[in-house]
C-alpha positions as CSV (number, residue, x, y, z in Angstrom):
1,M,0.0,0.0,0.0
2,G,2.9,2.4,0.8
3,K,4.7,1.5,-2.5
4,S,1.5,2.3,-4.6
5,R,1.2,5.8,-3.0
6,Q,4.8,6.8,-3.9
7,P,4.3,6.9,-7.8
8,L,1.1,8.9,-7.3
9,A,2.8,11.5,-5.2
10,A,5.6,11.7,-7.8
11,F,3.0,12.1,-10.5
12,L,1.2,14.9,-8.6
13,L,4.5,16.7,-7.9
14,A,5.5,16.5,-11.6
15,L,2.0,17.7,-12.7
16,L,2.3,20.7,-10.3
17,V,5.8,21.6,-11.7
18,H,4.6,21.4,-15.3
19,G,1.5,23.5,-14.4
20,L,3.7,26.2,-13.0
21,L,5.9,26.1,-16.0
22,F,2.9,26.2,-18.3
23,G,1.5,29.2,-16.5
24,V,4.8,31.0,-16.8
25,I,4.9,30.3,-20.5
26,V,1.3,31.5,-21.0
27,L,2.0,34.7,-19.0
28,S,5.1,35.2,-21.0
29,F,3.2,34.9,-24.3
30,G,0.1,36.8,-23.2
31,W,1.9,39.8,-21.7
32,T,2.5,42.5,-24.4
33,P,5.1,44.8,-23.1
34,K,6.4,47.7,-25.0
35,P,8.2,46.7,-28.1
36,E,11.8,46.0,-27.2
37,P,14.6,44.5,-29.0
38,V,14.3,40.7,-29.2
39,D,16.3,39.0,-26.5
40,T,17.6,35.8,-27.8
41,R,18.6,34.8,-24.4
42,S,15.0,34.7,-23.3
43,M,14.0,32.5,-26.2
44,E,16.7,30.1,-25.2
45,I,15.2,30.0,-21.7
46,V,11.8,29.2,-23.1
47,Q,13.1,26.5,-25.3
48,A,14.9,25.0,-22.4
49,T,11.7,25.1,-20.4
50,V,9.8,23.3,-23.0
51,V,12.5,20.6,-23.2
52,E,12.4,20.3,-19.4
53,R,8.6,19.9,-19.6
54,E,8.9,17.1,-22.1
55,K,11.5,15.5,-20.0
56,L,9.2,15.7,-16.9
57,L,6.3,14.2,-18.9
58,A,8.5,11.4,-20.1
59,E,9.6,10.7,-16.5
60,Q,5.9,10.9,-15.5
61,R,5.0,8.2,-18.1
62,Q,7.9,6.1,-16.9
63,A,6.8,6.5,-13.3
64,E,3.2,5.6,-14.2
65,Q,4.4,2.5,-16.2
66,A,6.6,1.4,-13.3
67,A,3.7,1.9,-10.8
68,L,1.4,-0.1,-13.1
69,A,4.1,-2.8,-13.4
70,R,4.4,-2.9,-9.6
71,Q,0.6,-3.1,-9.2
72,Q,0.4,-5.9,-11.7
73,A,3.3,-7.7,-9.9
74,E,1.5,-7.2,-6.6
75,A,-1.7,-8.5,-8.1
76,Q,0.1,-11.5,-9.5
77,K,1.6,-12.1,-6.0
78,R,-1.8,-11.8,-4.4
79,E,-3.3,-14.2,-6.9
80,A,-0.4,-16.6,-6.4
81,A,-0.9,-16.4,-2.6
82,K,-4.6,-16.9,-3.1
83,Q,-4.0,-19.9,-5.2
84,R,-1.5,-21.3,-2.7
85,A,-4.1,-20.7,0.1
86,M,-6.8,-22.4,-1.9
87,A,-4.5,-25.3,-2.6
88,E,-3.5,-25.5,1.1
89,Q,-7.2,-25.3,2.1
90,A,-8.0,-28.1,-0.4
91,R,-5.1,-30.1,1.0
92,Q,-6.3,-29.6,4.6
93,E,-9.8,-30.5,3.6
94,A,-8.6,-33.6,1.9
95,K,-6.5,-34.4,5.0
96,K,-9.5,-33.8,7.3
97,Q,-11.7,-36.0,5.1
98,Q,-9.0,-38.7,5.2
99,E,-8.8,-38.5,9.0
100,L,-12.6,-38.6,9.2
101,E,-12.6,-41.7,7.0
102,Q,-9.9,-43.3,9.1
103,K,-11.8,-42.5,12.3
104,R,-15.0,-43.9,10.7
105,Q,-13.1,-47.1,9.8
106,Q,-11.6,-47.3,13.3
107,E,-15.0,-46.7,14.9
108,Q,-16.5,-49.5,12.7
109,A,-13.6,-51.8,13.7
110,R,-14.0,-50.9,17.3
111,L,-17.8,-51.5,17.2
112,K,-17.1,-54.8,15.4
113,R,-14.6,-55.8,18.1
114,L,-17.0,-54.8,20.8
115,E,-19.7,-56.9,19.2
116,A,-17.4,-59.8,19.0
117,E,-16.4,-59.4,22.6
118,R,-20.0,-59.1,23.7
119,K,-20.9,-62.3,21.9
120,A,-17.9,-64.0,23.4
121,K,-18.9,-62.8,26.9
122,E,-22.4,-64.0,26.3
123,E,-21.2,-67.4,25.2
124,E,-18.9,-67.5,28.2
125,A,-21.7,-66.5,30.5
126,R,-23.9,-69.1,29.0
127,R,-21.3,-71.8,29.6
128,K,-20.7,-70.6,33.1
129,A,-24.4,-70.6,33.8
130,E,-24.8,-74.1,32.5
131,A,-21.8,-75.3,34.6
132,E,-23.3,-73.5,37.6
133,R,-26.7,-75.1,37.1
134,K,-25.1,-78.5,36.9
135,R,-22.9,-77.8,39.9
136,A,-26.0,-76.5,41.9
137,E,-28.0,-79.7,41.0
138,E,-25.1,-81.8,42.1
139,E,-24.7,-79.8,45.3
140,K,-28.4,-80.1,46.0
141,R,-28.3,-83.8,45.5
142,R,-25.3,-84.1,47.9
143,A,-27.0,-81.7,50.4
144,E,-30.1,-83.8,50.4
145,A,-28.1,-86.9,51.0
146,E,-26.2,-85.2,53.7
147,K,-29.4,-83.9,55.2
148,R,-30.8,-87.4,55.4
149,R,-27.6,-88.6,57.0
150,L,-27.6,-85.8,59.6
151,E,-31.3,-86.3,60.4
152,E,-30.5,-90.0,61.1
153,E,-27.6,-89.1,63.2
154,Q,-29.7,-86.4,65.0
155,R,-32.4,-89.0,65.8
156,R,-29.8,-91.3,67.3
157,A,-28.1,-88.4,69.1
158,E,-31.4,-87.2,70.5
159,A,-32.2,-90.7,71.7
160,A,-28.8,-90.8,73.4
161,K,-29.3,-87.3,74.7
162,R,-32.7,-88.1,76.2
163,K,-31.1,-91.1,77.9
164,A,-28.2,-89.0,79.2
165,E,-30.6,-86.3,80.3
166,E,-32.6,-88.8,82.3
167,E,-29.4,-90.0,83.9
168,R,-28.3,-86.4,84.5
169,K,-31.6,-85.5,86.1
170,K,-31.4,-88.5,88.4
171,A,-27.8,-87.5,89.4
172,E,-28.8,-83.9,89.8
173,A,-31.7,-84.8,92.0
174,A,-29.5,-86.9,94.2
175,A,-26.9,-84.1,94.3
176,R,-29.5,-81.5,95.1
177,R,-30.8,-83.6,98.0
178,K,-27.3,-84.1,99.3
179,A,-26.5,-80.4,98.8
180,E,-29.7,-79.3,100.5
181,E,-28.9,-81.5,103.4
182,K,-25.4,-80.0,103.6
183,R,-26.8,-76.5,103.2
184,R,-29.2,-77.0,106.1
185,Q,-26.4,-78.3,108.3
186,Q,-24.2,-75.3,107.3
187,E,-26.9,-72.8,108.0
188,L,-27.5,-74.4,111.3
189,Q,-23.8,-74.2,112.1
190,A,-23.6,-70.6,110.8
191,R,-26.6,-69.6,113.0
192,I,-25.0,-71.2,116.0
193,E,-21.6,-69.4,115.2
194,A,-23.4,-66.1,114.5
195,E,-25.2,-66.3,117.8
196,Q,-22.0,-67.1,119.6
197,N,-20.1,-64.3,117.7
198,A,-22.9,-61.8,118.3
199,A,-22.8,-62.6,122.0
200,Q,-19.0,-62.2,122.0
201,V,-19.3,-58.9,120.1
202,E,-21.9,-57.7,122.5
203,V,-19.8,-58.6,125.5
204,A,-16.8,-56.9,123.9
205,L,-18.7,-53.7,123.1
206,N,-20.2,-53.6,126.6
207,R,-16.7,-54.0,128.0
208,F,-15.4,-51.3,125.6
209,E,-18.2,-48.9,126.5
210,A,-17.4,-49.4,130.2
211,Q,-13.7,-48.8,129.6
212,I,-14.4,-45.7,127.6
213,Q,-16.7,-44.3,130.2
214,Q,-14.1,-45.0,132.9
215,R,-11.1,-43.6,130.9
216,V,-12.9,-40.5,129.7
217,G,-14.2,-39.9,133.2
218,R,-10.7,-39.8,134.5
219,Y,-9.7,-37.1,132.1
220,W,-13.0,-35.1,132.4
221,T,-12.9,-31.8,134.2
222,R,-16.3,-30.5,135.5
223,P,-17.1,-27.0,134.4
224,P,-18.0,-24.7,137.4
225,S,-21.5,-24.0,135.9
226,S,-22.4,-27.6,135.1
227,R,-25.0,-29.5,137.2
228,D,-25.4,-33.2,137.8
229,N,-27.0,-35.7,135.5
230,L,-26.2,-33.8,132.2
231,E,-26.0,-36.1,129.2
232,V,-24.3,-35.5,125.8
233,V,-24.0,-37.9,122.8
234,L,-20.7,-37.6,121.0
235,Q,-19.6,-39.0,117.7
236,V,-16.0,-40.2,117.9
237,E,-13.8,-40.8,114.9
238,M,-11.1,-43.3,115.9
239,L,-8.2,-44.9,114.1
240,S,-7.4,-48.6,114.3
241,D,-4.7,-47.9,116.9
242,G,-7.1,-46.0,119.2
243,E,-6.0,-42.5,118.3
244,V,-8.9,-40.0,118.1
245,R,-9.2,-38.1,114.8
246,N,-12.3,-36.0,115.6
247,V,-15.1,-35.5,118.2
248,K,-18.3,-33.7,117.6
249,V,-21.6,-33.3,119.4
250,V,-24.5,-35.4,118.1
251,E,-27.1,-34.7,120.8
252,S,-26.3,-31.7,123.0
253,S,-26.9,-31.6,126.8
254,G,-28.1,-28.0,126.6
255,D,-25.0,-26.9,128.4
256,R,-22.3,-25.8,126.0
257,A,-19.6,-25.7,128.6
258,F,-20.4,-29.4,129.6
259,D,-20.5,-30.5,125.9
260,R,-17.0,-28.9,125.3
261,S,-15.6,-30.4,128.5
262,A,-16.8,-33.9,127.3
263,E,-15.2,-33.4,123.9
264,A,-11.9,-32.3,125.5
265,A,-12.0,-35.3,127.9
266,V,-12.2,-37.7,124.8
267,Y,-9.3,-36.1,123.2
268,K,-7.2,-36.3,126.4
269,A,-8.1,-40.0,126.9
270,A,-6.6,-41.0,123.5
271,P,-5.4,-43.5,122.6
272,L,-8.7,-45.3,123.5
273,P,-8.7,-49.0,124.2
274,V,-9.6,-51.0,121.0
275,P,-11.4,-54.4,121.4
276,P,-9.2,-57.3,120.4
277,D,-12.2,-58.9,118.8
278,R,-12.1,-57.8,115.1
279,A,-15.9,-58.0,114.7
280,A,-16.4,-55.7,117.7
281,A,-13.6,-53.4,116.5
282,A,-15.3,-53.2,113.0
283,K,-18.4,-51.8,114.6
284,L,-16.4,-49.0,116.2
285,L,-14.4,-48.0,113.1
286,P,-14.2,-45.5,111.7
287,S,-16.6,-43.8,114.1
288,F,-19.0,-44.6,117.0
289,N,-21.5,-42.7,119.2
290,F,-20.6,-42.3,122.9
291,K,-23.0,-41.1,125.6
292,F,-21.3,-39.2,128.4
293,T,-23.1,-38.1,131.6
294,S,-21.9,-35.7,134.3
295,G,-22.3,-38.5,136.9
296,S,-19.7,-40.8,135.0
């Protein structure tokens, strides 16, 4: 596009120059000055101008021909490029058609292969199903035979089991009678021992209570304001060695000074005597209630 504009610009420039020269010539011929002597030098200049104009016109024609030649060459190049593009498009289209044909043939081959595989799988499935049917029938026949054998064995086992159950029940009945007799004897012996132990525990607790009353009484200091026959119930927390952990009032005597004096006496009397009988000691640990009176 830039090359086609250059000859046109040259042509316009030449045309402008020739126009100016032509105007100068016209003016030179049209102007009628006063008659003067002919100047041969001016005529030479005019002739030179005409020659220059013809030269410029010749150059203009050459430029136009060159521009036309270039345009034709450009047109030929574009036509050749167009032909090449059309040929390439035709080649691409043929290649595309060839690829499509190949894909179609490949797809047909794939479908044919899949159909063959499907038929082979169906045949294989049919053979397997037939084999499975025969196997199931054989398995069923064997299972029925095994079932009959097991039923026969079960009948014999049940008969033997019933007989063994009868023997077991007889033995259990005899064992229960023997165990019941033994249990009654053990219960009787346990009641006798429990009564004896309870009596021993009661004796031990009575002895412990008397000892506590006596020991606490030795350490008790009567408050000046206390009267006779006051009674307070104390809860004593005692360790297994007789040491006293805590003492608190459970039932007050109504006299706070007497209650506090009784608590102090229990602390002072520690360690308290612990019954040697373990059953009696268990009833006192970890705590027991102790009734203290002002007459103790």
